[in-house]
Each structure stands twice: as structure tokens, then as C-alpha cells.
SELO-673431 format. One line per 8 residues: number of its first residue (from 0); for each residue x, y, z of N, C-alpha, C, O. Coordinates in pm, 1 decimal, padded with zeros to 6 digits. Example, Ala and Ser with C-alpha at 12.3 -4.5 7.8 and 13.67 -1.06 7.14 Angstrom:
0 = 01319.0,-00569.0,00780.0,01230.0,-00450.0,00780.0,01320.0,-00330.0,00780.0,01423.6,-00331.9,00846.5; 01285.0,-00225.0,00708.0,01367.0,-00106.0,00714.0,01290.0,00003.0,00787.0,01340.9,00113.8,00803.9
//
This chain:
0 = 01198.3,00911.4,-06583.8,01214.9,00766.8,-06531.6,01334.2,00698.5,-06615.8,01333.7,00712.0,-06738.1; 01428.2,00631.2,-06557.2,01538.5,00565.1,-06598.9,01497.2,00479.3,-06726.9,01405.3,00398.3,-06714.7; 01559.1,00493.7,-06843.5,01509.1,00423.6,-06954.7,01508.9,00272.4,-06938.4,01417.0,00202.7,-06981.3; 01625.4,00219.7,-06868.6,01635.1,00073.5,-06843.4,01531.7,00029.2,-06767.3,01477.9,-00077.2,-06798.2; 01487.7,00101.8,-06657.6,01377.3,00069.1,-06555.5,01249.2,00062.7,-06643.8,01176.9,-00036.9,-06641.3; 01224.6,00163.1,-06716.1,01114.7,00172.7,-06802.6,01085.7,00058.3,-06883.5,00978.4,-00002.0,-06884.2; 01190.2,00030.8,-06953.6,01191.0,-00099.1,-07044.9,01165.1,-00228.2,-06977.6,01095.5,-00315.5,-07029.3; 01228.6,-00241.1,-06847.4,01205.9,-00363.6,-06759.9,01061.2,-00365.7,-06725.8,00998.5,-00471.2,-06735.9
8 = 01006.3,-00260.0,-06687.5,00863.7,-00271.2,-06630.4,00771.8,-00295.4,-06747.0,00671.3,-00363.5,-06726.6; 00797.3,-00242.5,-06878.2,00712.9,-00268.5,-06973.1,00722.4,-00414.9,-07019.7,00620.0,-00475.8,-07050.6; 00838.2,-00469.2,-07024.8,00869.3,-00611.9,-07053.3,00805.5,-00708.0,-06963.2,00773.0,-00818.8,-07005.9; 00785.4,-00673.8,-06841.9,00739.3,-00771.1,-06734.0,00612.5,-00718.2,-06667.8,00582.5,-00743.4,-06551.1; 00538.1,-00641.1,-06753.2,00405.8,-00573.3,-06682.3,00318.0,-00683.6,-06638.7,00239.6,-00663.3,-06545.9; 00324.0,-00802.9,-06699.0,00224.2,-00919.8,-06660.8,00259.0,-00952.5,-06519.8,00167.7,-00975.7,-06440.4; 00398.0,-00956.6,-06477.7,00433.3,-00997.2,-06342.0,00382.3,-00899.0,-06236.5,00339.2,-00938.2,-06128.1; 00388.8,-00759.3,-06274.3,00356.6,-00668.8,-06180.4,00195.4,-00666.5,-06164.2,00144.5,-00642.3,-06054.7
16 = 00119.9,-00692.4,-06277.5,-00011.3,-00691.2,-06255.8,-00053.3,-00809.4,-06184.8,-00163.5,-00802.7,-06130.3; 00010.5,-00913.1,-06174.9,-00017.3,-01051.4,-06099.5,00030.5,-01043.6,-05964.5,-00007.2,-01121.7,-05877.2; 00129.2,-00932.1,-05942.1,00175.3,-00910.0,-05795.9,00275.2,-01019.9,-05772.0,00289.6,-01057.5,-05655.6; 00345.3,-01075.6,-05866.3,00453.0,-01174.9,-05862.8,00584.2,-01098.3,-05855.3,00673.8,-01109.6,-05938.9; 00588.4,-01019.7,-05748.9,00719.8,-00940.1,-05727.6,00836.9,-01012.4,-05701.3,00943.0,-00965.5,-05742.4; 00836.4,-01131.6,-05632.4,00949.2,-01196.7,-05595.6,01006.1,-01245.9,-05718.6,01128.9,-01253.9,-05719.5; 00937.5,-01284.2,-05833.5,00999.3,-01333.9,-05960.2,01079.4,-01220.0,-06031.5,01190.8,-01236.2,-06081.3; 01006.0,-01097.9,-06030.2,01071.2,-00971.7,-06076.3,01219.0,-00947.3,-06016.2,01319.1,-00927.9,-06085.1
24 = 01214.5,-00951.8,-05873.0,01341.0,-00934.0,-05811.4,01451.3,-01042.0,-05833.1,01572.3,-01019.1,-05831.9; 01395.4,-01156.2,-05852.1,01488.6,-01268.7,-05894.3,01560.9,-01235.3,-06015.5,01683.1,-01249.0,-06021.9; 01482.9,-01187.1,-06122.6,01519.1,-01183.1,-06242.7,01639.8,-01061.0,-06226.7,01745.9,-01075.4,-06287.3; 01618.3,-00952.5,-06149.8,01694.1,-00845.4,-06140.6,01834.6,-00873.0,-06059.3,01943.0,-00819.9,-06083.3; 01807.2,-00962.2,-05965.0,01924.9,-00991.9,-05854.0,02010.0,-01107.8,-05888.4,02103.5,-01138.4,-05814.5; 01979.6,-01183.6,-06011.7,02049.8,-01292.6,-06041.0,02208.3,-01287.1,-06057.5,02283.5,-01375.9,-06017.1; 02249.8,-01167.3,-06124.3,02397.2,-01143.5,-06122.8,02428.0,-01014.2,-06063.7,02379.2,-00908.0,-06102.5; 02510.4,-01027.2,-05969.2,02545.5,-00892.2,-05882.8,02646.9,-00815.5,-05977.0,02736.3,-00871.4,-06040.5
32 = 02623.9,-00697.2,-05977.3,02730.5,-00578.6,-06013.3,02668.0,-00456.6,-05949.9,02547.9,-00437.7,-05930.5; 02768.1,-00378.0,-05921.2,02728.6,-00230.5,-05846.8,02615.9,-00173.0,-05910.4,02512.9,-00143.7,-05849.7; 02637.7,-00152.6,-06059.1,02533.8,-00085.6,-06136.1,02400.7,-00167.7,-06136.3,02295.4,-00104.0,-06137.9; 02397.7,-00290.8,-06134.8,02263.9,-00371.6,-06125.5,02201.6,-00327.9,-05978.9,02084.7,-00289.7,-05973.6; 02277.0,-00334.1,-05869.2,02230.3,-00304.6,-05749.0,02165.2,-00165.8,-05745.3,02056.4,-00150.1,-05689.8; 02225.6,-00073.7,-05798.9,02161.8,00072.9,-05811.8,02037.9,00071.3,-05894.8,01948.2,00152.3,-05871.3; 02026.6,-00030.3,-06005.4,01905.4,-00017.9,-06080.6,01790.2,-00084.5,-06009.1,01673.3,-00047.8,-06020.5; 01832.0,-00185.3,-05934.2,01729.4,-00248.8,-05844.8,01656.3,-00147.2,-05744.1,01535.3,-00144.5,-05721.5
40 = 01755.1,-00063.9,-05688.0,01692.6,00039.4,-05590.3,01606.9,00128.9,-05657.1,01496.2,00157.7,-05611.6; 01658.1,00181.6,-05778.4,01579.9,00288.0,-05870.7,01444.9,00209.0,-05915.3,01340.0,00273.0,-05922.1; 01446.6,00095.6,-05940.1,01323.5,00012.8,-05986.3,01227.4,00022.6,-05856.7,01109.1,00053.6,-05870.8; 01278.3,-00002.7,-05740.9,01180.3,-00011.1,-05625.8,01124.7,00138.1,-05599.9,01004.6,00159.8,-05584.0; 01207.3,00222.8,-05597.7,01192.5,00368.6,-05583.6,01071.9,00411.4,-05668.1,00975.9,00475.8,-05625.6; 01091.8,00361.8,-05808.2,00997.0,00403.6,-05912.1,00859.3,00348.3,-05868.8,00760.6,00421.7,-05872.4; 00851.6,00221.3,-05828.4,00727.4,00168.8,-05794.0,00656.5,00230.1,-05666.7,00535.0,00249.0,-05660.5; 00745.2,00258.5,-05567.4,00704.4,00339.2,-05459.2,00639.7,00480.4,-05488.7,00535.4,00521.6,-05437.9
48 = 00712.8,00541.9,-05572.0,00653.2,00663.0,-05628.2,00513.8,00668.9,-05671.0,00436.0,00763.6,-05659.6; 00492.5,00546.9,-05725.0,00353.4,00526.4,-05773.9,00250.9,00457.2,-05675.6,00147.5,00405.3,-05717.6; 00286.3,00459.7,-05540.8,00217.4,00402.7,-05439.5,00201.1,00249.1,-05445.1,00103.5,00193.8,-05394.3; 00304.5,00178.8,-05511.4,00319.1,00036.3,-05512.7,00433.4,-00009.5,-05436.9,00547.2,00016.4,-05475.9; 00409.2,-00082.9,-05319.8,00522.1,-00141.6,-05247.6,00524.5,-00291.0,-05275.5,00439.6,-00366.8,-05228.6; 00628.1,-00332.3,-05356.2,00637.8,-00475.2,-05382.9,00654.7,-00564.1,-05264.2,00624.1,-00683.3,-05265.9; 00706.7,-00498.8,-05156.5,00731.3,-00588.7,-05032.9,00615.4,-00640.7,-04971.8,00618.9,-00746.7,-04909.4; 00497.8,-00563.8,-04987.3,00360.8,-00612.2,-04940.9,00330.3,-00738.4,-04993.5,00245.5,-00808.5,-04938.4
56 = 00395.3,-00778.4,-05103.1,00352.1,-00908.3,-05182.0,00469.8,-01010.9,-05157.2,00468.2,-01111.7,-05227.8; 00561.5,-00998.2,-05073.9,00671.4,-01086.4,-05055.0,00680.3,-01114.3,-04902.3,00617.1,-01046.1,-04821.6; 00762.1,-01218.5,-04865.5,00788.3,-01258.0,-04729.0,00928.2,-01203.2,-04700.9,00961.6,-01186.4,-04583.6; 01012.6,-01174.0,-04801.2,01143.3,-01131.8,-04771.5,01183.7,-01003.4,-04850.3,01157.8,-00989.3,-04969.8; 01241.6,-00921.6,-04783.2,01298.3,-00783.7,-04863.4,01419.6,-00827.8,-04935.9,01520.7,-00862.5,-04874.8; 01411.4,-00827.3,-05068.5,01520.9,-00893.4,-05146.1,01638.5,-00799.3,-05142.6,01635.9,-00681.4,-05107.2; 01751.7,-00875.5,-05188.6,01881.0,-00788.2,-05209.0,01868.7,-00653.3,-05286.9,01795.1,-00641.9,-05385.0; 01943.8,-00553.9,-05238.3,01926.2,-00430.2,-05305.4,01800.3,-00362.5,-05324.6,01780.7,-00280.6,-05414.4
64 = 01710.5,-00400.3,-05233.6,01578.7,-00328.2,-05258.4,01588.4,-00189.4,-05275.8,01533.7,-00137.1,-05372.8; 01650.3,-00124.2,-05195.0,01647.4,00026.7,-05203.3,01784.9,00079.9,-05198.2,01812.2,00188.6,-05147.2; 01873.7,-00002.3,-05254.1,02014.8,00041.8,-05249.4,02044.7,00177.7,-05315.8,01994.3,00206.5,-05424.4; 02115.0,00248.6,-05259.1,02166.6,00382.4,-05316.3,02057.5,00486.4,-05337.7,02079.5,00586.7,-05405.5; 01942.9,00463.5,-05281.5,01832.1,00565.7,-05323.8,01842.4,00666.9,-05213.6,01906.7,00650.6,-05109.8; 01763.0,00788.0,-05250.8,01752.9,00897.4,-05148.6,01636.5,00892.1,-05068.8,01600.3,00993.5,-05009.1; 01574.3,00787.7,-05060.7,01455.6,00802.9,-04979.8,01485.3,00798.5,-04816.4,01559.8,00719.1,-04758.9; 01413.7,00895.8,-04762.4,01451.9,00919.8,-04622.5,01371.9,00840.2,-04508.5,01408.7,00839.3,-04391.1
72 = 01258.0,00773.3,-04556.4,01195.2,00687.1,-04466.1,01137.1,00571.6,-04533.2,01108.9,00588.1,-04651.9; 01112.0,00450.4,-04477.2,01042.2,00337.6,-04535.3,00996.5,00259.4,-04426.8,01069.7,00234.7,-04331.0; 00862.4,00212.8,-04437.1,00796.7,00135.6,-04334.4,00803.3,00001.3,-04389.9,00747.1,-00024.5,-04496.3; 00876.3,-00095.8,-04316.3,00876.7,-00237.2,-04360.2,00735.5,-00305.4,-04329.5,00687.8,-00299.2,-04216.2; 00680.1,-00361.0,-04418.5,00545.6,-00422.1,-04411.4,00551.3,-00542.6,-04311.1,00650.3,-00614.7,-04299.2; 00430.4,-00557.4,-04237.3,00416.5,-00664.6,-04119.5,00426.3,-00798.3,-04179.8,00440.1,-00895.0,-04104.9; 00420.6,-00813.9,-04305.6,00421.7,-00958.9,-04371.6,00562.8,-01005.5,-04385.2,00583.7,-01126.7,-04389.6; 00651.8,-00928.9,-04391.6,00797.4,-00957.4,-04398.7,00852.4,-01025.0,-04287.0,00841.0,-00977.2,-04174.1
80 = 00916.4,-01141.8,-04310.3,00984.3,-01232.7,-04202.5,01134.4,-01219.5,-04209.4,01199.4,-01247.5,-04108.7; 01197.8,-01177.6,-04324.2,01338.6,-01163.4,-04323.3,01373.1,-01035.2,-04416.6,01299.6,-00992.3,-04505.6; 01496.4,-00983.7,-04379.8,01551.3,-00884.6,-04465.6,01675.6,-00949.3,-04524.5,01759.0,-01002.8,-04451.4; 01689.0,-00944.1,-04666.4,01800.0,-01006.4,-04733.1,01933.9,-00910.5,-04723.4,01934.0,-00794.0,-04683.5; 02043.4,-00983.2,-04767.0,02168.9,-00907.2,-04773.7,02163.5,-00769.6,-04853.3,02098.5,-00762.9,-04957.6; 02224.1,-00673.4,-04809.2,02230.5,-00547.2,-04869.1,02109.5,-00474.4,-04918.2,02116.3,-00386.7,-05004.4; 01986.7,-00517.1,-04854.8,01858.9,-00458.7,-04897.1,01859.8,-00312.8,-04905.6,01815.5,-00246.7,-04999.5; 01919.5,-00264.6,-04788.6,01911.3,-00108.0,-04780.5,02044.9,-00044.5,-04771.2,02057.6,00063.4,-04713.4
88 = 02149.7,-00109.2,-04827.8,02278.7,-00060.1,-04822.8,02291.5,00084.1,-04900.2,02233.1,00105.7,-05006.4; 02363.6,00166.9,-04843.1,02391.0,00305.2,-04898.5,02267.3,00385.6,-04903.9,02256.5,00472.6,-04990.3; 02172.3,00363.1,-04817.8,02054.3,00455.6,-04819.2,02090.7,00562.4,-04711.2,02064.8,00551.9,-04591.3; 02153.0,00664.3,-04770.3,02223.2,00772.1,-04686.7,02118.3,00873.4,-04620.6,02146.4,00948.4,-04527.1; 02003.4,00865.3,-04678.0,01897.5,00961.3,-04619.2,01816.7,00900.5,-04512.6,01745.2,00971.4,-04441.7; 01823.9,00774.8,-04497.3,01763.3,00707.7,-04383.0,01801.2,00771.6,-04254.2,01919.7,00790.8,-04227.0; 01698.5,00807.3,-04168.8,01739.2,00870.5,-04031.4,01692.9,00771.0,-03920.9,01753.2,00769.0,-03813.6; 01586.8,00687.9,-03944.5,01551.5,00600.4,-03840.0,01502.2,00475.8,-03895.4,01460.2,00485.9,-04010.7
96 = 01496.7,00359.5,-03841.7,01452.2,00234.8,-03898.0,01378.9,00150.2,-03785.8,01442.5,00122.1,-03684.1; 01261.2,00112.9,-03798.8,01193.6,00031.1,-03709.4,01153.6,-00101.9,-03790.1,01083.8,-00103.3,-03891.5; 01217.2,-00226.3,-03719.2,01204.0,-00357.7,-03766.1,01081.4,-00419.7,-03705.1,01078.2,-00434.0,-03582.8; 00983.7,-00456.4,-03777.3,00857.5,-00487.2,-03707.5,00877.2,-00635.2,-03660.0,00966.4,-00707.3,-03704.7; 00781.2,-00676.2,-03560.3,00793.5,-00797.8,-03483.7,00778.1,-00919.5,-03582.1,00808.8,-01028.7,-03534.2; 00736.4,-00916.9,-03708.7,00733.8,-01017.3,-03802.6,00870.2,-01058.9,-03837.7,00879.8,-01178.7,-03864.2; 00987.8,-00983.2,-03845.2,01110.7,-01005.7,-03896.0,01186.0,-01103.3,-03788.8,01181.2,-01083.3,-03667.4; 01251.5,-01204.7,-03845.9,01315.8,-01287.4,-03764.0,01477.2,-01283.7,-03791.5,01557.7,-01315.1,-03703.8
104 = 01514.3,-01243.6,-03917.6,01644.4,-01233.6,-03945.0,01681.8,-01111.4,-04031.4,01602.1,-01064.3,-04112.5; 01807.9,-01060.6,-04011.3,01858.0,-00949.9,-04092.8,01990.4,-00983.5,-04150.6,02089.8,-01002.7,-04080.5; 01989.4,-00990.4,-04284.3,02112.5,-01030.2,-04359.8,02225.0,-00949.5,-04356.8,02220.6,-00836.0,-04309.3; 02340.7,-01005.8,-04410.6,02454.2,-00912.1,-04417.4,02445.3,-00781.5,-04487.8,02381.8,-00773.0,-04592.9; 02502.3,-00685.2,-04438.3,02503.9,-00547.5,-04497.8,02367.1,-00498.8,-04519.7,02353.6,-00405.7,-04599.1; 02256.9,-00550.6,-04457.7,02121.8,-00511.0,-04482.9,02114.6,-00361.5,-04473.2,02044.4,-00302.6,-04555.4; 02182.2,-00291.0,-04378.1,02169.2,-00150.4,-04351.9,02309.6,-00072.3,-04354.5,02326.8,00039.3,-04305.4; 02400.5,-00144.4,-04415.6,02544.8,-00101.4,-04409.1,02557.5,00028.8,-04472.8,02488.2,00053.3,-04571.6
112 = 02642.4,00118.5,-04424.5,02682.7,00247.6,-04487.3,02554.8,00332.0,-04500.8,02549.9,00418.3,-04588.5; 02452.7,00311.3,-04419.0,02353.9,00418.5,-04401.9,02398.0,00512.3,-04317.5,02377.2,00499.2,-04196.8; 02468.3,00625.6,-04370.0,02550.1,00720.6,-04291.1,02460.6,00815.9,-04216.1,02507.1,00883.0,-04123.9; 02332.5,00824.8,-04252.3,02265.0,00939.5,-04200.9,02170.5,00861.5,-04088.9,02094.4,00930.1,-04020.7; 02175.3,00731.0,-04072.0,02093.0,00657.7,-03973.2,02138.7,00698.2,-03827.3,02256.8,00700.2,-03792.5; 02036.8,00728.8,-03749.9,02047.4,00776.1,-03617.0,01985.3,00675.9,-03519.1,02035.4,00663.4,-03407.3; 01887.2,00609.8,-03552.9,01809.5,00539.0,-03464.8,01764.6,00403.4,-03531.2,01735.9,00401.3,-03650.9; 01759.0,00292.9,-03454.7,01720.3,00151.9,-03495.5,01646.4,00087.5,-03372.6,01694.4,00078.3,-03259.6
120 = 01534.4,00048.5,-03408.1,01454.5,-00028.1,-03304.7,01403.6,-00152.6,-03368.1,01324.8,-00147.3,-03462.5; 01449.3,-00270.3,-03315.7,01414.9,-00418.5,-03370.1,01301.6,-00476.1,-03284.9,01290.0,-00466.2,-03162.7; 01223.9,-00535.3,-03367.2,01103.6,-00600.4,-03304.9,01157.9,-00733.0,-03229.3,01268.6,-00781.2,-03253.6; 01070.7,-00784.1,-03138.7,01111.3,-00880.1,-03053.7,01144.7,-01035.7,-03117.4,01198.1,-01126.9,-03054.3; 01100.9,-01040.7,-03252.5,01113.0,-01178.7,-03316.8,01257.6,-01189.8,-03377.5,01301.2,-01300.1,-03410.3; 01328.4,-01080.2,-03391.5,01468.3,-01081.3,-03461.4,01556.7,-01179.0,-03376.6,01580.5,-01155.4,-03258.1; 01604.6,-01289.6,-03441.7,01695.1,-01379.2,-03380.3,01836.0,-01359.8,-03443.8,01937.5,-01364.7,-03374.3; 01838.4,-01341.4,-03554.2,01985.5,-01326.2,-03621.6,02009.9,-01190.6,-03676.7,01930.2,-01140.2,-03755.8
128 = 02119.8,-01128.7,-03636.5,02171.7,-00992.7,-03688.1,02294.0,-01015.0,-03762.0,02396.1,-01021.5,-03693.6; 02305.5,-01028.4,-03891.4,02412.0,-01073.4,-03964.6,02540.1,-00984.5,-03958.6,02548.1,-00894.7,-03874.8; 02636.5,-01008.7,-04044.3,02754.0,-00946.7,-04049.7,02742.4,-00814.1,-04128.0,02677.4,-00808.9,-04232.4; 02806.7,-00706.3,-04076.0,02813.6,-00569.5,-04146.3,02668.1,-00516.5,-04145.6,02645.9,-00428.9,-04229.2; 02585.3,-00546.5,-04081.8,02433.5,-00510.8,-04093.3,02430.6,-00346.5,-04073.2,02369.7,-00273.3,-04151.2; 02497.8,-00302.3,-03968.6,02497.4,-00157.0,-03944.4,02623.5,-00097.8,-03955.8,02646.4,00005.6,-03893.2; 02726.9,-00160.1,-04042.5,02863.2,-00102.6,-04046.4,02865.9,00033.3,-04109.3,02798.5,00059.1,-04209.0; 02942.7,00118.2,-04051.5,02961.7,00258.6,-04075.5,02829.0,00326.2,-04086.7,02805.0,00395.1,-04185.9
136 = 02741.9,00311.0,-03991.8,02626.2,00403.3,-03972.7,02679.6,00518.2,-03877.4,02645.9,00528.1,-03759.4; 02757.6,00594.7,-03935.5,02836.2,00683.8,-03852.8,02753.4,00775.5,-03740.6,02799.9,00804.0,-03630.2; 02644.6,00809.3,-03780.9,02541.6,00888.3,-03698.4,02449.8,00812.4,-03595.9,02368.8,00871.7,-03524.6; 02469.3,00674.0,-03594.1,02384.2,00596.0,-03510.3,02402.2,00622.8,-03358.0,02508.5,00597.0,-03301.6; 02306.0,00669.9,-03300.1,02320.8,00687.4,-03142.5,02223.3,00595.6,-03059.8,02245.1,00571.0,-02941.2; 02121.3,00549.2,-03124.1,02028.3,00478.0,-03052.8,01995.9,00351.0,-03125.0,01955.7,00345.6,-03241.2; 02019.3,00237.5,-03036.5,01993.2,00108.2,-03090.2,01912.0,00021.3,-02974.1,01960.3,00013.6,-02861.1; 01797.5,-00038.0,-03004.2,01712.0,-00115.1,-02925.6,01704.3,-00264.6,-02981.0,01653.0,-00289.1,-03090.2
144 = 01751.2,-00348.9,-02909.9,01741.4,-00503.2,-02951.4,01646.7,-00579.3,-02871.1,01637.9,-00557.3,-02750.3; 01565.2,-00679.6,-02937.4,01474.5,-00745.8,-02878.9,01550.0,-00862.9,-02806.7,01668.0,-00892.1,-02826.1; 01454.4,-00932.1,-02710.9,01538.6,-01029.2,-02623.7,01540.6,-01169.9,-02683.0,01573.8,-01263.3,-02610.0; 01508.1,-01191.0,-02807.5,01521.2,-01317.8,-02875.9,01635.8,-01343.8,-02967.0,01649.1,-01447.7,-03031.7; 01715.2,-01246.0,-02968.1,01843.4,-01245.0,-03065.5,01937.0,-01359.2,-02996.8,01958.6,-01372.0,-02876.3; 01983.4,-01432.8,-03095.5,02084.0,-01531.9,-03048.3,02214.5,-01531.3,-03124.0,02309.2,-01605.4,-03097.9; 02210.9,-01435.5,-03226.1,02338.5,-01435.1,-03299.2,02366.8,-01292.7,-03342.1,02270.9,-01232.1,-03389.9; 02480.0,-01230.7,-03333.1,02526.8,-01083.3,-03398.9,02654.4,-01120.8,-03457.2,02746.9,-01172.8,-03394.9
152 = 02653.6,-01091.0,-03581.8,02769.9,-01128.7,-03664.7,02897.7,-01016.4,-03661.8,02888.8,-00906.7,-03606.7; 03001.8,-01059.5,-03722.7,03117.0,-00960.9,-03728.4,03069.4,-00821.7,-03790.7,02990.9,-00818.1,-03885.4; 03122.4,-00708.2,-03730.9,03102.5,-00584.1,-03781.4,02946.4,-00541.7,-03792.3,02908.8,-00444.2,-03857.3; 02875.4,-00613.4,-03732.3,02727.7,-00589.3,-03721.7,02701.0,-00445.3,-03677.4,02605.9,-00381.2,-03721.9; 02793.0,-00393.8,-03583.0,02773.1,-00257.9,-03532.9,02918.5,-00207.3,-03551.3,02960.4,-00135.8,-03460.3; 02988.5,-00229.0,-03638.0,03128.5,-00197.9,-03661.1,03140.5,-00042.2,-03727.3,03069.8,-00009.2,-03822.4; 03215.8,00027.6,-03679.5,03244.8,00165.1,-03718.0,03127.2,00246.8,-03703.1,03104.7,00336.1,-03784.8; 03038.3,00221.0,-03591.4,02931.3,00301.9,-03564.9,02993.3,00413.6,-03454.5,02990.2,00389.2,-03333.9
160 = 03043.7,00525.4,-03502.6,03136.1,00598.1,-03430.6,03072.5,00681.3,-03321.9,03144.2,00716.2,-03228.2; 02948.9,00715.7,-03324.5,02872.2,00775.6,-03225.1,02780.7,00681.8,-03134.9,02699.5,00727.4,-03054.4; 02799.7,00560.9,-03154.2,02707.6,00466.4,-03069.0,02781.7,00455.1,-02927.8,02900.7,00423.4,-02925.9; 02715.6,00479.5,-02815.9,02769.5,00459.0,-02692.7,02696.8,00343.7,-02614.7,02755.3,00287.1,-02522.4; 02578.9,00311.6,-02648.9,02502.2,00221.4,-02569.3,02412.1,00132.4,-02662.7,02361.2,00177.3,-02765.3; 02397.0,00009.3,-02621.7,02289.4,-00071.3,-02680.6,02182.1,-00094.9,-02585.5,02220.0,-00129.0,-02473.4; 02045.1,-00083.8,-02606.1,01946.8,-00121.5,-02517.0,01879.7,-00244.5,-02558.8,01812.0,-00261.5,-02660.2; 01911.7,-00337.9,-02454.6,01867.4,-00492.2,-02469.9,01748.5,-00505.3,-02409.6,01747.4,-00471.8,-02291.1
168 = 01631.3,-00550.4,-02463.4,01495.7,-00588.0,-02395.6,01501.6,-00723.2,-02325.7,01404.2,-00798.5,-02324.3; 01610.3,-00750.7,-02271.5,01610.9,-00880.2,-02199.7,01704.0,-00867.8,-02075.6,01739.0,-00755.4,-02039.3; 01743.0,-00972.2,-02013.1,01823.4,-00969.8,-01886.1,01966.5,-00983.2,-01927.0,01998.5,-01014.5,-02041.7; 02051.7,-00959.1,-01831.5,02212.7,-00977.3,-01852.9,02238.1,-01118.2,-01887.1,02324.0,-01147.1,-01970.4; 02161.6,-01214.7,-01821.8,02181.0,-01354.3,-01867.4,02148.6,-01389.0,-02001.7,02219.1,-01464.6,-02068.6; 02031.9,-01329.7,-02047.7,02004.2,-01361.3,-02183.4,02106.8,-01306.8,-02271.7,02141.4,-01374.0,-02368.8; 02162.5,-01186.6,-02248.1,02253.2,-01116.8,-02339.0,02388.9,-01205.0,-02334.4,02455.0,-01220.2,-02437.2; 02424.1,-01257.1,-02222.9,02541.5,-01334.4,-02234.6,02531.9,-01470.3,-02300.9,02635.0,-01533.9,-02322.4
176 = 02403.9,-01521.3,-02336.6,02394.6,-01632.7,-02418.5,02400.4,-01605.5,-02560.4,02409.2,-01702.3,-02636.0; 02396.8,-01485.7,-02609.1,02410.1,-01459.8,-02738.8,02541.5,-01488.4,-02803.9,02645.7,-01456.9,-02746.5; 02541.8,-01552.7,-02933.1,02661.0,-01578.1,-02992.3,02709.9,-01455.6,-03062.8,02656.9,-01416.7,-03166.8; 02813.8,-01393.0,-03004.8,02862.4,-01270.8,-03051.5,03002.4,-01298.4,-03142.3,03101.0,-01354.2,-03094.2; 02995.7,-01257.0,-03261.3,03129.0,-01285.0,-03338.2,03232.2,-01198.6,-03290.7,03200.3,-01087.9,-03247.5; 03370.7,-01240.2,-03293.1,03472.6,-01153.9,-03216.7,03477.8,-01014.6,-03254.7,03511.7,-00930.9,-03171.0; 03445.0,-00979.0,-03382.6,03452.9,-00837.4,-03432.9,03310.2,-00759.8,-03443.8,03288.7,-00662.4,-03515.8; 03229.7,-00815.3,-03368.5,03072.2,-00761.6,-03382.2,03068.4,-00610.1,-03353.1,02971.0,-00548.3,-03396.1
184 = 03157.3,-00548.2,-03289.6,03159.3,-00398.4,-03257.0,03287.9,-00333.5,-03309.4,03307.9,-00214.3,-03286.0; 03363.7,-00396.2,-03369.6,03500.7,-00347.1,-03409.6,03495.6,-00197.7,-03463.7,03418.8,-00166.0,-03554.5; 03574.3,-00115.8,-03407.7,03601.7,00031.1,-03450.8,03473.5,00116.6,-03412.6,03438.4,00219.4,-03470.6; 03407.2,00054.3,-03301.2,03283.3,00142.2,-03249.7,03333.1,00168.3,-03115.6,03297.4,00104.1,-03016.9; 03427.9,00277.4,-03114.4,03512.6,00287.9,-02985.5,03439.6,00360.7,-02876.5,03494.8,00366.6,-02766.7; 03312.7,00421.3,-02894.5,03240.7,00463.8,-02797.1,03143.6,00376.6,-02733.0,03082.7,00413.5,-02632.6; 03126.7,00263.1,-02786.3,03025.9,00165.9,-02736.8,03076.7,00107.8,-02632.2,03160.4,00019.4,-02650.2; 03038.1,00144.0,-02502.6,03082.2,00100.7,-02364.7,02985.5,00012.8,-02290.1,03025.3,-00052.8,-02193.9
192 = 02855.2,00008.3,-02331.5,02759.2,-00065.9,-02233.1,02648.4,-00120.9,-02304.1,02607.1,-00071.9,-02409.3; 02596.7,-00227.2,-02246.0,02476.2,-00291.3,-02290.1,02370.0,-00265.9,-02175.0,02389.7,-00322.0,-02067.3; 02260.6,-00186.4,-02190.6,02171.0,-00167.1,-02109.9,02053.7,-00282.9,-02090.0,01964.6,-00287.7,-02174.8; 02052.7,-00366.4,-01990.7,01957.7,-00466.2,-01995.8,01846.8,-00446.7,-01905.6,01850.1,-00346.3,-01834.4; 01745.0,-00529.2,-01896.5,01632.1,-00485.5,-01796.2,01660.6,-00510.5,-01660.0,01582.7,-00468.5,-01574.4; 01763.3,-00574.2,-01628.7,01798.5,-00599.5,-01488.3,01947.8,-00559.4,-01448.5,02010.7,-00611.1,-01356.1; 01997.8,-00451.1,-01540.0,02120.3,-00392.6,-01511.9,02209.1,-00364.1,-01635.0,02166.8,-00390.6,-01747.6; 02311.5,-00319.4,-01618.8,02401.5,-00269.3,-01728.7,02531.2,-00345.8,-01732.4,02600.4,-00358.5,-01631.4
200 = 02565.9,-00400.1,-01857.2,02695.6,-00459.7,-01876.6,02800.6,-00357.3,-01939.0,02776.1,-00291.6,-02040.2; 02908.0,-00351.3,-01874.9,03013.9,-00253.7,-01914.0,03101.5,-00323.6,-02011.8,03160.6,-00422.2,-01967.7; 03119.9,-00293.5,-02128.3,03200.2,-00352.0,-02237.9,03358.4,-00323.6,-02214.8,03441.1,-00364.9,-02296.2
//
């Protein structure tokens, strides 16, 4: 175990025993540095290896939750209502992600640079997909979006080099009402169509 992580756990064991994980992550995420982001990811990975998932005791997946770890799969608990910025950034071993119906928003860079990610399915409650959410997910070929989305930010699907189509669980009319930032699919040169329930939009 990383010595800094061990020291942190020992120092704050009372918070772990009380299940107050949100306070732990606030302590870790207060000042952003690349090194700290990695340590937060290692911290979560350490707890998961002991069959403790802090997210089960929170409403929001915090920043850097699994940043840079080698975890191949993770099930987002049904109690989570939002995914904060950079929560899973640089999780290069991720291959597929299912976002449950409980989640309503996905923060900036949440899954950015997950270069091994091939498939994403979003629950029907997601309303906001932030900026850079799936940027540079180079192997992403399958995306399914629920029909309650109202906003997709710049580079949300930017540089997804193998993505050719987005499956939208709503009508053409519903898709056309979504606020799309101008660069929402920049550098995704193969993304040519949105498949809706009542037809296909050619981009």
C-alpha cells in the first residue's frame, strides 16, 4: 500500500468507520495537483480492494475518484445522482460504462482520456453531459443516450476517433431541442449520424 495512503487512512480511520466518506474526499480534493489526483484514485482503489466502495455512502462521485487507476470495470451505485468533474479521467483500462438511471448530470472530463473505453450507456435521467466528458476516448464505438438530455458541452465527444453513430432514446424533435455547444463533437471525424426512435439525423 502507498505509504501516504496508509498514513491518511490511519489518520482518518474514524471517518471511515462512521461512513462519512464525503468528508474524506473533500479533504483530499481541496487543492488540485496532478499528484494529488492520482493519490485520490489510489485511495479509492485501496478501499475497493478491501470490498469497501465509498460511493455507496455518497450522492455524488467526487473529483478524481478513480483517476489514473488500472481498474477495468466499476459499477456506479444506484444512490449516485451526479458524477463530478474528472471522476474517472485517465482510467485507461475501462472498456464499458453503464450510468444508472439515478444519475442526472455528468461533470466535465468525467471519463476523459479513458482510451480503452469502447461502450457507454446512459440512464434515462441524465440531463447534462458536461464539457470534455468523453474526450479522446479513442476506441469508443457505441454510445447510447437517454431522452432527457438537455445539454451536451464542448468536446463532450471530442476526438472519439472510432465513433460513427450515437443512439438516442428519443425522437428527432427531442434531439433538436438539446443545447449543443458548438464543438461538442470536434475531431470526431467518423461521427456521422444520430439514430433516434423515429429516424436518423445525418450530421
